[in-house]
C-alpha positions, -999 to +999 in steps of 0.1 A: +007-001-002+013+034-006+002+072+005-028+082-007-036+122-015-071+131-018-082+158-044-118+166-042-138+176-072-172+176-053-204+180-072-188+191-108-164+157-109-202+137-097-218+153-121-197+146-147-192+110-144-228+100-141-232+117-177-208+096-187-223+067-177-258+076-188-245+088-218-226+054-221-191+069-242-163+046-232-137+067-251-143+093-232-145+083-197-115+069-212-099+102-222-116+119-196-094+090-168-058+096-190-060+134-186-063+137-149-035+111-151-016+135-171-027+159-143-012+143-118+022+142-134+043+168-125+041+151-085+062+124-100+092+147-103+086+166-074+086+141-049+112+120-072+135+152-061+122+150-021+133+114-022+170+126-029+171+155-014+158+142+026+168+104+025+203+093+034+226+095+001+226+056+003+191+053+003+178+086-019+188+075-052+175+043-045+140+059-035+138+085-061+143+060-091+113+036-080+087+065-069+056+061-089+027+084-087-007+064-097-039+091-100-080+075-099-111+092-098-131+076-079-170+084-067-182+074-028-213+084-011-223+110-036-188+125-039-162+124-065-124+128-056-092+117-075-071+096-058-032+100-061-015+068-048+025+073-040+045+040-045+076+025-044+095-011-051+124-024-034+147-053-047+124-080-027+090-061-020+075-025-018+086+004+003+064+016+035+061+050+016+035+064+046+061+054+073+090+068+056+066+097+047+062+099+088+102+099+090+113+065+102+132+048+078+140+013+081+171-008+066+194-030+072+226-022+083+252-040+059+286-052+072+268-058+107+261-091+127+244-091+161+245-124+186+215-138+191+195-149+223+207-183+236+173-199+231+182-193+191+219-203+192+213-237+182+204-232+147+232-200+144+251-177+168+249-148+150+222-129+122+236-113+090+226-071+088+199-065+115+177-041+109+172-005+121+148+025+119+166+058+115+149+082+120+145+110+086+132+141+078+089+137+078+070+145+048+090+138+017+058+136-004+036+161+020+059+188+013+059+185-029+024+177-027+011+203-006+034+232-026+022+213-062-018+204-049-034+235-057-020+236-096-025+202-100-069+204-085-066+236-109-058+213-134-084+183-127-105+207-129-097+222-159-102+182-173-139+180-157-148+213-174-139+200-208-154+171-206-183+182-192-183+207-218-179+179-241-211+163-229-230+194-234-218+195-268-233+165-279 
């Protein structure tokens, strides 16, 4: 699971999605989805740059290469919104973007071993690369999202207005 940011479109997006469903125009619906994703595109390089600036030098480049931002329009309880999901892949599993954004980076310490407790010594005497939780500057996703959020919301509103105009023109 990744970090989620919500841009609420309110009644406009709800009405447009309802009209698209009533018209049954899949092509226009797909165009709107692609346009909303394009509107969210500036966030990806901003989050990548923030990861390079905030995270430690051994981890920042890895994180910035694996960051992905995805936009999805959703409608729940009569309110429509666009959810921006930030994810990052690790070598084996997904990186915990929420925790890193909160200021805690969990990673192995390479080249180090730690002694196991006595009850585990029948298998081995030490464990390679123990994991540590390192404090990092919080908000590597929040800061770019806060800075670019109004521009992204404005661009998404432009997309919704364009689709609404296209529907009314026929």
